[in-house]
C-alpha positions in Angstrom: -6.4 -6.0 -30.2 -4.2 -5.2 -27.0 -5.3 -1.6 -26.3 -9.0 -2.6 -26.1 -8.3 -5.0 -23.6 -6.2 -3.2 -21.6 -9.2 -0.2 -21.3 -11.3 -3.1 -20.8 -9.2 -4.7 -18.2 -9.5 -0.8 -16.6 -13.2 -0.5 -17.1 -14.2 -4.0 -14.9 -11.8 -2.7 -12.5 -14.0 0.1 -11.8 -17.2 -1.6 -12.2 -16.1 -3.9 -9.4 -15.5 -1.0 -7.2 -18.3 1.4 -8.3 -20.6 0.2 -11.3 -23.1 3.2 -10.6 -20.0 5.7 -12.0 -20.0 3.9 -15.4 -23.7 3.5 -16.0 -24.8 7.0 -14.8 -21.4 8.7 -16.9 -22.6 6.8 -19.8 -26.5 7.9 -19.4 -25.4 11.3 -19.0 -23.4 11.3 -22.5 -26.2 9.6 -24.2 -28.9 12.1 -23.3 -26.4 15.0 -23.8 -25.6 13.8 -27.3 -29.4 14.9 -28.5 -28.9 18.6 -27.4 -27.4 19.9 -30.5 -30.2 18.1 -32.9 -32.9 19.9 -31.1 -30.9 23.1 -30.7 -30.8 23.1 -34.7 -33.8 22.6 -35.4 -35.1 25.0 -33.2 -32.4 27.6 -34.8 -34.2 26.1 -38.3 -37.3 27.0 -37.1 -36.7 30.3 -36.0 -34.9 31.6 -39.0 -37.9 30.2 -41.2 -40.4 31.8 -39.5 -39.0 35.1 -40.1 -38.1 34.4 -43.7 -41.4 33.1 -44.6 -43.9 33.8 -41.8 -44.3 30.2 -41.0 -46.3 29.0 -37.7 -45.1 30.2 -34.7 -46.3 27.3 -32.8 -43.6 25.0 -34.1 -40.9 26.8 -32.7 -42.9 27.5 -29.5 -43.0 23.6 -29.2 -39.7 23.3 -30.0 -38.5 25.9 -27.3 -40.6 24.2 -24.4 -39.1 20.7 -25.3 -35.8 21.9 -25.5 -35.7 24.2 -22.4 -37.5 21.6 -20.4 -34.7 18.9 -21.6 -32.3 21.4 -20.8 -33.3 22.3 -17.4 -33.8 18.7 -16.2 -30.7 17.6 -17.6 -28.6 20.5 -16.3 -30.1 19.8 -12.7 -29.6 16.3 -12.8 -26.3 16.9 -14.0 -25.2 19.6 -11.2 -26.5 17.3 -8.6 -24.0 14.2 -10.1 -21.2 16.2 -10.6 -20.8 18.2 -7.3 -22.1 15.6 -4.8 -22.6 12.0 -5.8 -19.6 11.6 -8.3 -17.6 13.0 -5.5 -18.7 10.3 -3.4 -18.1 7.5 -6.2 -14.6 9.1 -7.0 -13.3 8.8 -3.7 -14.6 5.6 -3.4 -12.7 4.7 -6.6 -9.6 6.5 -5.6 -9.4 4.7 -2.1 -9.9 1.5 -3.7 -6.7 2.0 -6.4 -4.5 3.4 -4.0 -5.2 1.1 -1.4 -4.4 -1.8 -4.4 -1.4 0.0 -5.0 -0.3 0.3 -1.9 -0.3 -2.7 -0.5 1.3 -4.3 -3.9 4.1 -1.5 -3.3 4.4 -3.4 0.4 5.1 -6.4 -1.6 8.1 -5.3 -4.1 11.3 -6.5 -2.8 13.5 -3.3 -1.5 16.1 -3.7 -3.8 13.9 -2.8 -6.5 13.3 1.1 -5.3 17.6 0.8 -6.5 16.6 0.0 -9.9 16.3 3.3 -11.7 14.2 1.9 -14.4 11.9 0.3 -12.0 11.5 3.2 -9.5 10.8 5.5 -12.5 7.9 3.2 -13.7 6.4 3.0 -10.2 6.6 6.5 -9.6 5.2 7.4 -13.1 2.3 4.6 -12.1 1.5 6.3 -9.2 1.0 9.6 -10.3 -1.0 8.7 -13.1 -3.3 5.7 -11.7 -6.0 7.9 -11.1 -6.4 10.2 -14.0 -5.8 7.2 -16.5 -8.4 5.0 -14.9 -11.3 7.5 -15.4 -10.0 7.9 -18.7 -11.0 4.8 -19.9 -14.5 5.5 -18.6 -14.5 8.7 -20.4 -13.3 7.0 -23.7 -15.9 4.8 -23.9 -18.7 7.0 -22.5 -17.4 9.2 -25.4 -17.6 6.5 -28.1 -21.2 5.9 -27.4 -22.6 9.2 -26.5 -20.7 10.2 -30.1 -22.2 7.2 -31.8 -25.8 8.2 -30.6 -24.8 12.0 -31.7 -23.7 11.2 -35.2 -27.0 9.1 -35.5 -28.9 11.8 -34.6 -26.8 14.5 -36.6 -26.5 12.2 -39.5 -30.5 11.7 -39.8 -31.0 15.7 -39.5 -28.4 16.1 -42.1 -29.5 13.9 -44.7 -33.2 15.2 -44.3 -31.7 18.8 -45.8 -28.2 17.9 -47.8 -26.7 14.1 -48.1 -23.5 15.8 -49.4 -22.5 17.5 -46.0 -21.6 14.1 -44.6 -19.1 13.0 -47.0 -17.2 16.4 -46.4 -17.2 15.4 -42.4 -15.9 12.0 -42.8 -13.2 13.0 -45.0 -12.2 15.7 -42.9 -12.3 13.4 -39.7 -10.5 10.1 -41.3 -7.4 12.8 -41.9 -7.7 14.3 -38.5 -8.0 10.9 -37.1 -4.5 10.0 -38.3 -2.9 12.8 -37.6 -4.2 12.3 -34.1 -2.8 8.8 -33.6 0.6 10.1 -34.3 0.2 12.5 -31.8 -0.8 10.5 -29.0 2.4 7.9 -29.2 4.2 11.2 -29.6 2.6 12.6 -26.2 2.9 9.3 -24.3 6.5 9.2 -25.1 7.1 13.2 -24.1 5.3 12.1 -20.7 7.9 9.3 -20.3 11.0 11.3 -20.9 9.8 14.1 -18.7 9.1 12.2 -15.9 12.5 11.4 -14.5 13.0 15.4 -14.6 9.8 15.9 -13.0 10.8 13.9 -10.0 14.1 16.0 -9.8 11.9 19.3 -9.6 9.3 17.2 -7.0 12.4 16.1 -4.7 13.8 19.7 -4.4 10.4 21.0 -3.6 9.6 18.2 -1.0 13.2 19.0 0.8 11.8 22.9 1.0 8.6 21.7 2.4 9.2 19.4 5.3 10.5 20.4 8.4 13.0 17.9 9.0 15.5 19.8 6.1 14.6 23.2 7.6 18.1 23.4 9.6 20.4 22.4 7.3 18.5 24.9 4.6 19.0 27.6 6.6 22.4 27.1 8.2 24.3 25.3 5.3 24.7 26.1 1.7 22.8 22.9 0.3 20.6 25.3 -1.2 23.0 25.6 -3.6 23.4 22.0 -5.1 19.5 21.5 -4.4 18.9 24.7 -6.6 21.5 22.9 -9.1 19.4 19.9 -9.2 16.1 21.4 -9.9 17.8 23.3 -13.0 18.6 19.9 -14.1 15.4 18.7 -13.8 14.2 22.0 -15.6 16.8 21.5 -18.4 16.0 17.9 -19.1 12.2 19.2 -19.5 13.1 21.8 -21.8 15.7 19.5 -23.9 12.7 17.0 -24.3 10.1 19.8 -25.4 13.2 21.1 -27.7 13.6 17.7 -29.4 9.8 17.0 -29.5 8.2 20.1 -29.8 8.6 21.0 -33.7 6.9 17.8 -34.0 3.9 18.3 -32.1 3.5 21.8 -33.8 3.8 20.3 -36.9 0.9 18.1 -36.2 -0.9 20.9 -34.5 -0.9 23.4 -37.2 -1.7 20.3 -40.0 -4.7 19.8 -38.0 -5.4 23.4 -38.2 -4.7 24.0 -41.7 -7.6 21.0 -42.4 -10.1 22.0 -40.2 -9.7 25.7 -41.7 -10.0 24.8 -44.9 -12.7 22.1 -44.7 -14.7 24.7 -43.0 -14.3 27.5 -45.9 -15.1 24.8 -48.5 -18.5 23.9 -46.4 -19.3 27.7 -46.3 -18.8 27.7 -50.0 -20.5 24.9 -51.0 -23.9 26.0 -48.7 -23.5 29.5 -49.7 -24.1 28.3 -53.5 -26.8 26.4 -52.3 -28.5 29.2 -50.6 -28.0 31.5 -53.4 -29.3 28.9 -55.9 -32.5 28.5 -53.5 -31.3 24.9 -52.7 -31.4 25.9 -49.1 -33.6 27.7 -47.1 -32.1 30.2 -44.3 -33.0 27.9 -41.5 -31.6 25.3 -43.7 -28.2 26.6 -44.4 -27.9 27.6 -40.4 -29.2 24.2 -39.2 -26.8 22.2 -41.7 -24.0 24.5 -41.0 -23.7 23.8 -37.0 -25.0 20.1 -37.9 -21.7 19.9 -40.1 -19.3 21.5 -37.2 -21.3 19.5 -34.7 -21.3 16.0 -36.7 -17.5 16.7 -37.6 -16.7 16.9 -34.0 -18.2 13.8 -33.0 -16.8 12.1 -36.1 -13.3 13.2 -34.6 -14.3 12.5 -31.0 -14.9 8.5 -32.6 -12.2 8.2 -34.4 -10.1 10.1 -31.7 -11.1 6.9 -29.5 -8.3 4.7 -31.0 -5.6 6.8 -30.7 -6.9 7.9 -27.2 -7.1 3.9 -26.6 -3.9 3.2 -27.7 -2.6 6.3 -25.3 -4.3 5.3 -22.3 -3.5 1.4 -23.1 0.4 2.2 -22.5 -0.4 3.7 -19.2 -2.7 0.9 -17.9 0.1 -1.7 -19.0 2.1 -0.1 -16.5 -0.5 -0.3 -14.2 -1.2 -3.9 -14.7 2.3 -4.7 -14.6 2.8 -3.0 -11.7 -0.1 -4.8 -9.8 0.5 -8.3 -11.5 4.1 -7.8 -10.0 5.1 -11.0 -8.5 7.8 -11.7 -5.7 8.7 -15.0 -5.0 8.6 -14.5 -1.2 4.8 -14.2 -1.2 3.9 -17.0 -3.2 3.8 -19.6 -0.9 1.9 -18.9 2.5 3.2 -21.6 5.2 2.2 -20.0 8.5 5.0 -19.4 11.1 3.4 -20.7 14.6 6.8 -20.6 16.8 10.1 -19.2 16.5 12.8 -21.9 17.1 15.9 -20.6 15.0 16.8 -19.1 12.1 19.7 -19.7 9.8 21.7 -17.9 7.5 23.9 -20.7 5.5 26.7 -19.2 2.8 25.0 -16.4 2.3 26.3 -13.7 -0.4 24.9 -10.2 -1.0 25.3 -7.7 -3.6 23.3 -4.5 -4.6 25.1 -4.5 -8.1 27.0 -7.3 -10.4 30.8 -7.8 -9.3 30.2 -5.8 -5.8 29.4 -8.0 -3.1 28.1 -6.5 0.5 28.2 -9.6 2.0 30.3 -12.7 1.5 29.8 -16.3 2.9 27.7 -15.0 6.2 26.9 -17.9 8.4 24.9 -17.7 11.5 22.6 -19.5 13.7 20.2 -17.8 16.2 18.4 -20.4 18.1 15.3 -19.5 20.7 16.4 -17.4 23.6 19.8 -16.6 22.5 21.2 -13.1 22.6 23.7 -12.0 19.9 25.6 -8.8 18.6 26.7 -7.6 15.1 29.4 -5.2 15.4 31.9 -3.7 13.3 32.9 -0.3 11.5 30.3 1.7 9.3 29.6 -0.1 5.9 30.8 -3.5 7.2 27.1 -5.0 6.1 25.4 -5.3 9.5 22.2 -3.7 8.7 22.4 -5.4 5.7 22.4 -8.7 7.2 19.4 -7.6 9.3 17.5 -6.6 6.4 17.9 -10.1 5.0 16.8 -11.6 8.1 13.6 -9.7 7.9 13.2 -10.5 4.6 13.8 -7.3 2.9 16.3 -8.7 0.6 17.2 -12.1 -0.6 20.4 -13.5 -0.8 22.2 -13.3 -4.1 23.8 -16.8 -2.9 23.3 -19.0 -0.2 19.9 -19.4 1.9 18.0 -18.5 5.0 16.2 -21.2 6.8 13.5 -20.8 9.5 13.0 -23.6 11.5 14.5 -25.2 8.9 12.6 -24.5 6.4 13.3 -21.9 3.6 12.2 -18.6 4.6 10.8 -17.4 1.5 8.1 -20.0 1.9 6.8 -18.3 5.0 3.7 -15.9 4.9 5.2 -12.5 5.3 2.4 -11.6 8.0 2.7 -14.4 10.2 6.7 -13.8 10.3 5.9 -10.1 11.5 4.1 -11.3 14.6 7.0 -13.2 15.6 9.8 -11.3 14.5 10.0 -7.5 15.3 12.7 -4.7 14.4 13.6 -1.0 15.3 16.3 0.0 12.8 18.1 3.0 13.2 16.6 5.2 10.4 13.3 4.6 12.1 10.2 6.6 10.7 7.6 8.3 13.1 4.3 9.4 11.4 2.1 12.5 11.8 -0.3 10.2 13.5 -1.7 10.0 17.0 0.9 8.3 19.7 -1.1 5.8 19.9 -1.1 4.9 16.3 2.7 5.4 16.2 3.1 2.6 18.7 1.1 -0.1 17.4 1.3 1.2 13.8 -2.4 0.5 13.3 -6.1 2.5 13.4 -7.1 2.9 16.7 -10.1 1.2 16.2 -8.1 -1.9 15.8 -6.5 -1.4 19.3 -8.2 -2.7 22.3 -8.2 -1.1 25.8 -6.0 -4.0 27.1 -3.4 -2.9 24.6 -4.0 0.6 25.5 -3.1 -0.2 29.1 -0.2 -2.0 28.0 1.1 0.7 25.8 0.9 3.2 29.3 2.8 0.7 31.1 5.5 0.4 27.8 5.9 4.4 28.1 6.1 4.4 31.7 9.0 2.1 31.5 10.7 4.5 29.0 10.3 7.4 30.8 7.3 9.1 28.5 4.2 8.2 30.3 4.1 11.2 32.7 4.7 13.7 29.9 2.3 12.2 27.7 -0.8 12.2 30.2 0.0 16.0 30.9 -1.0 16.6 27.0 -4.4 17.5 26.4 -5.4 14.6 24.4 -2.7 12.5 25.9 -1.9 9.1 23.5 -4.5 10.9 21.2 -2.2 13.8 20.7 -0.5 14.0 17.0 3.3 13.7 16.7 4.0 17.0 14.8 1.8 19.9 13.9 2.6 19.2 10.2 -0.9 18.1 9.2 -3.0 19.3 12.6 -2.5 20.5 16.2 0.0 18.2 17.7 3.1 18.2 19.6 6.8 18.0 18.7 8.9 15.2 20.7 12.8 15.2 20.7 14.5 12.8 18.9 15.4 11.0 21.9 11.8 10.8 23.0 10.8 9.8 19.1 13.2 6.8 19.7 11.8 5.9 22.8 8.4 6.1 21.1 9.5 3.4 18.0 11.1 1.7 20.9 7.8 1.0 22.1 6.6 -0.5 19.0 9.0 -3.5 19.8 8.2 -3.5 23.6 4.7 -3.7 23.5 4.6 -6.8 20.9 5.5 -10.3 22.1 8.2 -11.1 19.7 9.8 -14.1 19.8 12.7 -13.0 17.5 13.7 -9.1 17.9 16.1 -7.2 16.2 17.5 -3.9 17.2 20.0 -1.7 14.9 21.3 1.3 16.9 18.1 1.6 19.0 19.4 4.1 21.4 21.5 6.2 19.3 19.6 9.7 20.3 19.8 8.4 24.0 22.2 10.0 26.5 24.3 7.4 28.2 21.8 6.9 31.6 18.7 6.1 29.5 20.7 3.9 27.0 21.8 1.6 30.1 18.4 1.7 31.6 17.0 0.9 27.9 19.0 -1.9 27.3 18.4 -3.5 30.5 14.7 -3.3 30.0 15.1 -5.2 26.9 17.0 -8.0 28.3 14.8 -8.1 30.8 11.5 -7.9 28.8 13.0 -10.6 26.0 14.9 -13.1 28.7 13.5 -16.0 27.4 13.0 -14.6 23.6 16.1 -14.2 21.0 17.6 -11.0 20.4 19.7 -9.7 17.4 21.4 -6.4 18.4 23.6 -4.2 16.1 25.6 -1.6 18.0 28.5 0.5 17.7 29.0 1.0 21.5 30.6 -2.3 22.3 30.0 -1.6 26.1 26.4 -2.5 25.3 26.8 -6.1 23.9 29.4 -7.5 26.5 26.3 -9.1 28.1 25.5 -11.1 25.1 25.7 -15.0 24.2 27.8 -14.3 20.9 29.3 -11.6 19.2 29.9 -11.4 15.5 32.6 -8.9 14.5 32.1 -7.8 10.8 34.7 -6.4 8.5 34.3 -5.9 4.5 31.1 -7.7 4.5 32.8 -10.8 6.0 32.9 -12.4 9.6 36.4 -12.3 11.0 35.4 -13.0 14.6 32.8 -14.5 16.8 32.6 -15.5 20.7 31.5 -14.4 23.8 33.2 -10.8 24.7 35.8 -12.8 26.8 36.5 -14.9 24.0 37.0 -11.8 21.8 39.1 -9.9 24.2 41.2 -12.9 24.8 41.5 -13.3 20.7 43.2 -10.1 20.9 42.1 -8.9 17.3 39.8 -6.4 15.4 37.1 -6.5 18.4 39.5 -6.2 21.3 41.4 -3.2 19.5 37.8 -1.6 18.9 36.6 -2.3 22.4 39.5 -0.5 24.0 39.7 2.7 21.8 36.2 3.2 23.0 36.9 2.4 26.5 39.7 5.0 26.5 37.6 7.8 24.6 34.7 7.2 27.3 37.2 7.5 30.1 38.6 10.8 28.6 35.3 12.2 27.8 34.1 11.4 31.7 36.9 13.2 33.1 36.5 16.7 30.5 33.0 16.5 31.9 
């Protein structure tokens, strides 16, 4: 049965992380299931004592037993739930999220543009932790419920066996309703999730500092408000469509529960009037019936819960078992010799090609540039070279071997990049440079970082900070320093310059820098990587005149290639754009 297999899969998964969490949860459930029986016996003895003046010692023994039992159980439960379980849960949470985040690093970036996939991905991340613990709780409740049923049935059978039949019939009907409700609840959450994404996105925009200026000086809050309303409307529409069915099922359950309780009350009252039950037995059986019904419903509810949780786990499994063929082979890249794009085509959507028949070969030590207008496809070529996207047609070869056969980590040690949309994190400067934990950064590497920052003109400012390289970038999470856009770009550039890459890809690496800093940075890059390969993407053609070969991209095709001199002599797209930029630069200088 798929539902059971999926939940057992999750139990095994948690067992492999912290088996003690499952064991203790189960033990506490079983021990706790005996509490109602002891309490009911104590009530029976107390009432019978007052009714028949029976021996007070039986009641006293039960009271001492119940009090001692409850005290020990509560102390242990409080310690476990307040302290120990938190440690276990955090370990489990860390492992689950670590596995999910590691898997997300392997997913083809194109999947993020797939609306259906991204909704599922978001759904898994949002529900993974809760649903993992649900599997433990479902099975724990099942076993504890079985023990509780055994205890309660034993007590009821000694007083009035007919009551067991009442409990079974009412619980079976509730089970059927629960099964339908579980399926409906899952469908509602699935349908509501895209709307919650809209609402959460708007909330995130208002929370993040990077959007604060636009929110204050523009009217962007209006379309954001509209987006929030769309999300709200989506939720309301789902509730309107599905809510009536939910109300019907809930009302039907209430009718059955109230009707069954009234019938039991009439039956027991007549037995009491006919002296077939004592007052103590009446109270004990009535309480036991309610508790037995609850346990039976909990047991029968095991299947709807199992079914509902299985649907979530299926998504979780599917995500963790996602396979990207780029990661199947594990050839290690030892030395970079050349990379070649052979007749490469690429499209995000069917019948809409972004790249068309791209042929580029970059040998060790060569410096090339990709230039052209915005949207021509330059950054897409860079993404394909880095393995983020797979060509729709054509092939990429690394040292004459298909690129996808290499291990990703070994490639990342040889090929580095800085994208124009680089990101910095609310971590220390050092962690932002090495993109790693400080404990993994050696003293030699720290000294290297200081040299690179000196070359980039940041060393003096950073040394004046109280925590120097251990200062946080931004104060979002803890005390830190806010850097300018140009300074952040230099920190991001340090990520590349600190490594001994054999091929680096620089996509507009100086967009936030002034002209003087820009010229200086480009000279440092060319000096640093004089023997290595460089792919430079730039809108400013003055930055690329000294490279070995320039590719001019127009509408996803290479329309011109050659050195700066070759292309100027050709008198085509490149020359026209170069001369326009030169004239604009001269005008700008004259105004200044």
